[in-house]
DRENBAVEX-184059 format. One record per residue (C-alpha): x, y, z; chain. Coordinates in nm, 3 decimals, decimal comma. Example, Ala and Ser with C-alpha at 12.3 -4.5 7.8 and 13.67 -1.06 7.14 Angstrom:
<sites>
+---------+---------+---------+-------+
|      px |      py |      pz | chain |
+---------+---------+---------+-------+
|   1,230 |  -0,450 |   0,780 |     A |
|   1,367 |  -0,106 |   0,714 |     A |
+---------+---------+---------+-------+
</sites>
This chain:
<sites>
+---------+---------+---------+-------+
|      px |      py |      pz | chain |
+---------+---------+---------+-------+
|   0,128 |   1,049 |   1,206 |     A |
|   0,339 |   1,254 |   1,428 |     A |
|   0,519 |   1,476 |   1,148 |     A |
|   0,221 |   1,593 |   0,956 |     A |
|  -0,075 |   1,790 |   1,126 |     A |
|  -0,418 |   1,758 |   0,966 |     A |
|  -0,505 |   2,122 |   0,880 |     A |
|  -0,856 |   2,054 |   0,721 |     A |
|  -1,014 |   1,750 |   0,602 |     A |
|  -1,298 |   1,804 |   0,358 |     A |
|  -1,364 |   1,541 |   0,105 |     A |
|  -1,647 |   1,530 |  -0,100 |     A |
|  -1,632 |   1,311 |   0,131 |     A |
|  -1,663 |   1,281 |   0,475 |     A |
|  -1,860 |   1,203 |   0,703 |     A |
|  -1,897 |   0,961 |   0,946 |     A |
|  -1,634 |   0,947 |   1,211 |     A |
|  -1,665 |   0,584 |   1,298 |     A |
|  -1,370 |   0,347 |   1,415 |     A |
|  -1,075 |   0,299 |   1,183 |     A |
|  -1,076 |  -0,067 |   1,283 |     A |
|  -1,055 |  -0,268 |   0,965 |     A |
|  -1,375 |  -0,441 |   1,038 |     A |
|  -1,584 |  -0,128 |   1,081 |     A |
|  -1,673 |   0,158 |   0,858 |     A |
|  -1,426 |   0,453 |   0,846 |     A |
|  -1,489 |   0,798 |   0,682 |     A |
|  -1,734 |   0,741 |   0,413 |     A |
|  -1,717 |   0,902 |   0,073 |     A |
|  -2,030 |   1,035 |  -0,080 |     A |
|  -2,065 |   1,047 |  -0,463 |     A |
|  -1,894 |   1,311 |  -0,655 |     A |
|  -1,956 |   1,665 |  -0,541 |     A |
|  -1,719 |   1,935 |  -0,681 |     A |
|  -1,657 |   2,220 |  -0,445 |     A |
|  -1,419 |   2,510 |  -0,410 |     A |
|  -1,157 |   2,269 |  -0,255 |     A |
|  -1,155 |   2,034 |  -0,560 |     A |
|  -0,829 |   2,059 |  -0,780 |     A |
|  -1,016 |   1,984 |  -1,126 |     A |
|  -0,883 |   1,758 |  -1,402 |     A |
|  -0,767 |   1,901 |  -1,701 |     A |
|  -0,802 |   1,740 |  -2,058 |     A |
|  -0,454 |   1,644 |  -2,044 |     A |
|  -0,488 |   1,457 |  -1,720 |     A |
|  -0,773 |   1,252 |  -1,888 |     A |
|  -0,613 |   1,217 |  -2,255 |     A |
|  -0,272 |   1,097 |  -2,068 |     A |
|  -0,463 |   0,828 |  -1,888 |     A |
|  -0,350 |   0,504 |  -2,109 |     A |
|  -0,614 |   0,270 |  -1,956 |     A |
|  -0,349 |   0,041 |  -1,811 |     A |
|  -0,309 |  -0,107 |  -1,481 |     A |
|  -0,083 |   0,052 |  -1,238 |     A |
|   0,066 |  -0,200 |  -0,990 |     A |
|   0,152 |  -0,138 |  -0,621 |     A |
|   0,463 |  -0,330 |  -0,482 |     A |
|   0,496 |  -0,299 |  -0,115 |     A |
|   0,850 |  -0,381 |   0,014 |     A |
|   0,856 |  -0,457 |   0,391 |     A |
|   1,209 |  -0,373 |   0,497 |     A |
|   1,427 |  -0,247 |   0,775 |     A |
|   1,718 |  -0,015 |   0,831 |     A |
|   1,892 |  -0,323 |   1,022 |     A |
|   1,796 |  -0,593 |   0,781 |     A |
|   2,121 |  -0,688 |   0,616 |     A |
|   1,933 |  -0,839 |   0,292 |     A |
|   1,688 |  -0,554 |   0,246 |     A |
|   1,926 |  -0,339 |   0,007 |     A |
|   1,927 |  -0,638 |  -0,233 |     A |
|   1,555 |  -0,642 |  -0,226 |     A |
|   1,532 |  -0,262 |  -0,286 |     A |
|   1,753 |  -0,296 |  -0,578 |     A |
|   1,517 |  -0,554 |  -0,737 |     A |
|   1,215 |  -0,325 |  -0,664 |     A |
|   1,391 |  -0,022 |  -0,828 |     A |
|   1,500 |  -0,206 |  -1,130 |     A |
|   1,121 |  -0,341 |  -1,173 |     A |
|   1,016 |   0,028 |  -1,139 |     A |
|   1,249 |   0,140 |  -1,391 |     A |
|   1,132 |  -0,152 |  -1,632 |     A |
|   0,764 |  -0,067 |  -1,595 |     A |
|   0,800 |   0,300 |  -1,593 |     A |
|   0,470 |   0,467 |  -1,500 |     A |
|   0,298 |   0,130 |  -1,430 |     A |
|   0,446 |   0,022 |  -1,110 |     A |
|   0,476 |   0,204 |  -0,778 |     A |
|   0,712 |   0,087 |  -0,503 |     A |
|   0,642 |   0,172 |  -0,131 |     A |
|   0,901 |   0,093 |   0,136 |     A |
|   0,720 |  -0,002 |   0,455 |     A |
|   0,900 |  -0,009 |   0,777 |     A |
|   0,688 |  -0,199 |   1,064 |     A |
|   0,786 |  -0,165 |   1,422 |     A |
|   1,044 |  -0,490 |   1,477 |     A |
|   1,374 |  -0,469 |   1,594 |     A |
|   1,514 |  -0,456 |   1,236 |     A |
|   1,364 |  -0,104 |   1,203 |     A |
|   1,472 |   0,022 |   1,556 |     A |
|   1,657 |   0,341 |   1,492 |     A |
|   1,879 |   0,320 |   1,790 |     A |
|   2,224 |   0,367 |   1,700 |     A |
|   2,157 |   0,647 |   1,471 |     A |
|   1,944 |   0,491 |   1,187 |     A |
|   1,679 |   0,672 |   1,060 |     A |
|   1,326 |   0,621 |   1,210 |     A |
|   1,088 |   0,517 |   0,927 |     A |
|   0,844 |   0,335 |   1,156 |     A |
|   0,471 |   0,404 |   1,116 |     A |
|   0,173 |   0,282 |   1,303 |     A |
|  -0,007 |   0,221 |   0,949 |     A |
|   0,268 |   0,009 |   0,834 |     A |
|   0,304 |  -0,192 |   1,163 |     A |
|  -0,071 |  -0,270 |   1,122 |     A |
|  -0,047 |  -0,402 |   0,768 |     A |
|   0,256 |  -0,579 |   0,861 |     A |
|   0,026 |  -0,768 |   1,133 |     A |
|  -0,252 |  -0,811 |   0,924 |     A |
|  -0,046 |  -0,989 |   0,642 |     A |
|   0,156 |  -1,175 |   0,913 |     A |
|   0,476 |  -1,078 |   0,780 |     A |
|   0,749 |  -1,209 |   1,007 |     A |
|   1,082 |  -1,204 |   0,758 |     A |
|   1,231 |  -0,937 |   0,606 |     A |
|   1,263 |  -0,841 |   0,316 |     A |
|   0,902 |  -0,943 |   0,209 |     A |
|   0,674 |  -0,805 |  -0,057 |     A |
|   0,292 |  -0,765 |  -0,159 |     A |
|   0,225 |  -0,716 |  -0,521 |     A |
|  -0,135 |  -0,567 |  -0,499 |     A |
|  -0,178 |  -0,768 |  -0,207 |     A |
|  -0,273 |  -1,073 |  -0,436 |     A |
|  -0,103 |  -1,408 |  -0,406 |     A |
|   0,025 |  -1,350 |  -0,049 |     A |
|   0,360 |  -1,258 |   0,105 |     A |
|   0,645 |  -1,296 |  -0,127 |     A |
|   1,000 |  -1,313 |  -0,089 |     A |
|   1,209 |  -1,083 |  -0,323 |     A |
|   1,297 |  -1,362 |  -0,568 |     A |
|   0,930 |  -1,378 |  -0,661 |     A |
|   0,861 |  -1,020 |  -0,706 |     A |
|   0,940 |  -1,000 |  -1,070 |     A |
|   0,711 |  -1,282 |  -1,178 |     A |
|   0,438 |  -1,148 |  -0,970 |     A |
|   0,468 |  -0,799 |  -1,113 |     A |
|   0,475 |  -0,930 |  -1,459 |     A |
|   0,155 |  -1,133 |  -1,425 |     A |
|  -0,022 |  -0,799 |  -1,368 |     A |
|   0,154 |  -0,534 |  -1,587 |     A |
|  -0,020 |  -0,471 |  -1,903 |     A |
|  -0,384 |  -0,555 |  -1,789 |     A |
|  -0,657 |  -0,307 |  -1,845 |     A |
|  -0,737 |  -0,079 |  -1,560 |     A |
|  -1,070 |  -0,133 |  -1,382 |     A |
|  -1,058 |   0,215 |  -1,247 |     A |
|  -0,921 |   0,563 |  -1,365 |     A |
|  -0,736 |   0,695 |  -1,066 |     A |
|  -0,581 |   1,049 |  -1,077 |     A |
|  -0,417 |   1,269 |  -0,798 |     A |
|  -0,411 |   1,633 |  -0,821 |     A |
|  -0,173 |   1,820 |  -0,580 |     A |
|  -0,116 |   2,202 |  -0,509 |     A |
|   0,168 |   2,280 |  -0,273 |     A |
|   0,297 |   2,589 |  -0,119 |     A |
|   0,051 |   2,848 |  -0,209 |     A |
|  -0,007 |   2,914 |   0,159 |     A |
|   0,319 |   2,834 |   0,327 |     A |
|   0,367 |   2,464 |   0,332 |     A |
|   0,004 |   2,387 |   0,266 |     A |
|  -0,061 |   2,067 |   0,074 |     A |
|  -0,390 |   2,022 |  -0,109 |     A |
|  -0,466 |   1,674 |  -0,262 |     A |
|  -0,787 |   1,602 |  -0,476 |     A |
|  -0,827 |   1,223 |  -0,572 |     A |
|  -1,038 |   1,163 |  -0,867 |     A |
|  -1,179 |   0,832 |  -0,903 |     A |
|  -1,386 |   0,674 |  -1,188 |     A |
|  -1,498 |   0,308 |  -1,238 |     A |
|  -1,449 |   0,183 |  -1,604 |     A |
|  -1,581 |  -0,150 |  -1,535 |     A |
|  -1,816 |  -0,268 |  -1,284 |     A |
|  -1,665 |  -0,397 |  -0,957 |     A |
|  -1,873 |  -0,648 |  -0,769 |     A |
|  -1,775 |  -0,574 |  -0,416 |     A |
|  -1,964 |  -0,386 |  -0,141 |     A |
|  -1,655 |  -0,259 |   0,045 |     A |
|  -1,449 |  -0,060 |  -0,206 |     A |
|  -1,195 |   0,179 |  -0,037 |     A |
|  -0,960 |   0,438 |  -0,117 |     A |
|  -0,636 |   0,462 |   0,073 |     A |
|  -0,420 |   0,764 |   0,048 |     A |
|  -0,063 |   0,747 |   0,140 |     A |
|   0,247 |   0,979 |   0,178 |     A |
|   0,577 |   0,874 |   0,039 |     A |
|   0,916 |   1,051 |   0,058 |     A |
|   1,194 |   0,951 |  -0,178 |     A |
|   1,576 |   0,944 |  -0,175 |     A |
|   1,654 |   0,982 |   0,199 |     A |
|   2,029 |   0,953 |   0,300 |     A |
|   2,092 |   0,773 |   0,611 |     A |
|   2,229 |   0,461 |   0,785 |     A |
|   2,163 |   0,128 |   0,647 |     A |
|   2,281 |  -0,224 |   0,750 |     A |
|   2,414 |  -0,429 |   0,461 |     A |
|   2,603 |  -0,778 |   0,429 |     A |
|   2,930 |  -0,561 |   0,436 |     A |
|   2,849 |  -0,366 |   0,731 |     A |
|   2,697 |  -0,038 |   0,810 |     A |
|   2,665 |   0,209 |   0,535 |     A |
|   2,651 |   0,583 |   0,641 |     A |
|   2,517 |   0,750 |   0,325 |     A |
|   2,273 |   0,480 |   0,194 |     A |
|   1,985 |   0,602 |  -0,027 |     A |
|   1,665 |   0,492 |   0,109 |     A |
|   1,396 |   0,486 |  -0,158 |     A |
|   1,024 |   0,517 |  -0,149 |     A |
|   0,985 |   0,541 |   0,216 |     A |
|   0,601 |   0,522 |   0,350 |     A |
|   0,543 |   0,796 |   0,589 |     A |
|   0,177 |   0,708 |   0,669 |     A |
|  -0,185 |   0,738 |   0,541 |     A |
|  -0,280 |   1,086 |   0,468 |     A |
|  -0,652 |   1,046 |   0,537 |     A |
|  -0,560 |   0,910 |   0,856 |     A |
|  -0,741 |   0,554 |   0,759 |     A |
|  -0,494 |   0,264 |   0,773 |     A |
|  -0,743 |   0,051 |   0,569 |     A |
|  -0,875 |   0,332 |   0,354 |     A |
|  -1,233 |   0,530 |   0,316 |     A |
|  -1,530 |   0,352 |   0,194 |     A |
|  -1,655 |   0,484 |  -0,125 |     A |
|  -2,013 |   0,406 |  -0,082 |     A |
|  -2,120 |   0,222 |   0,233 |     A |
|  -2,479 |   0,169 |   0,092 |     A |
|  -2,348 |   0,005 |  -0,257 |     A |
|  -2,363 |  -0,370 |  -0,307 |     A |
|  -2,128 |  -0,313 |  -0,590 |     A |
|  -1,936 |  -0,033 |  -0,774 |     A |
|  -2,126 |   0,012 |  -1,114 |     A |
|  -1,929 |   0,139 |  -1,448 |     A |
|  -1,926 |   0,503 |  -1,459 |     A |
|  -1,957 |   0,583 |  -1,103 |     A |
|  -1,717 |   0,870 |  -0,989 |     A |
|  -1,598 |   1,026 |  -0,664 |     A |
|  -1,378 |   1,306 |  -0,546 |     A |
|  -1,191 |   1,319 |  -0,238 |     A |
|  -1,013 |   1,659 |  -0,111 |     A |
|  -0,776 |   1,689 |   0,167 |     A |
|  -0,543 |   1,959 |   0,301 |     A |
|  -0,244 |   1,926 |   0,517 |     A |
|   0,040 |   2,129 |   0,667 |     A |
|   0,362 |   1,958 |   0,547 |     A |
|   0,623 |   1,952 |   0,834 |     A |
|   0,951 |   2,103 |   0,750 |     A |
|   1,107 |   1,775 |   0,863 |     A |
|   0,998 |   1,634 |   0,516 |     A |
|   1,153 |   1,727 |   0,195 |     A |
|   0,887 |   1,855 |  -0,009 |     A |
|   1,098 |   1,806 |  -0,338 |     A |
|   1,107 |   1,443 |  -0,284 |     A |
|   0,739 |   1,405 |  -0,133 |     A |
|   0,485 |   1,205 |  -0,323 |     A |
|   0,095 |   1,117 |  -0,267 |     A |
|   0,040 |   0,760 |  -0,336 |     A |
|  -0,326 |   0,650 |  -0,361 |     A |
|  -0,505 |   0,318 |  -0,435 |     A |
|  -0,839 |   0,168 |  -0,439 |     A |
|  -0,896 |  -0,178 |  -0,286 |     A |
|  -1,159 |  -0,430 |  -0,235 |     A |
|  -1,160 |  -0,473 |   0,149 |     A |
|  -1,331 |  -0,813 |   0,128 |     A |
|  -1,024 |  -0,958 |  -0,022 |     A |
|  -0,756 |  -0,674 |   0,067 |     A |
|  -0,672 |  -0,682 |  -0,326 |     A |
|  -0,558 |  -0,362 |  -0,466 |     A |
|  -0,756 |  -0,277 |  -0,778 |     A |
|  -0,574 |   0,041 |  -0,907 |     A |
|  -0,306 |   0,263 |  -0,774 |     A |
|  -0,151 |   0,587 |  -0,864 |     A |
|   0,153 |   0,827 |  -0,750 |     A |
|   0,196 |   1,204 |  -0,793 |     A |
|   0,490 |   1,410 |  -0,684 |     A |
|   0,376 |   1,721 |  -0,503 |     A |
|   0,638 |   1,946 |  -0,673 |     A |
+---------+---------+---------+-------+
</sites>
């Protein structure tokens, strides 16, 4: 990540600095330990959690992709229809359709490109819905989302943020509680940065639009781990009732618009890549 420098990474967490290769253990999260860096939950945080699944739609897109704006509109409409229970993440890998040459914005990320490679995405727009059911063209997103919306959440996942108390410092605490047992020995937390409503060039079927509104732009993983942080490397499964806290601090570059900046977090089963629960929080 070129535009956000790591200021401090504590995490009730941390502590093995192994490879971030998907097949090896990255940073390891230890069981819940509240410390001075934790932003605590409030009673309202817990009471406002309605127990329903929050779904993640990854829109693999490009600034020079003529058909991508139509797919983005489908994603936007789905999010409006499922307010609070669908998150959209616009992912720009490193292919010619994302090349910024010619004054187009550069939304490419190493993380997004690695995901793109892992899921063997070669046509754009394409999407993943909770990383289940394979790669989907935009015409299939609605059905895939509707098949998941309304299900019970297996995990209570809440992100707390504090921004601007020390210049442009961003503090993040991710609170995870398993509401049912998850039978996997490789359950991971991924924390993403997302910037919304960026005006810039976009190719469309009618030509280049100079003032196109780019939504839900993925800016990279906040914890530096493309495939997430292992919740418990020694566990064969995640027992109902287990809790974890992950804390991070960053300095937010002034190249980003803090008023439109979000933290998106999700828990996944790395044995299948399936996303079990997601959440997003605006930092201001």
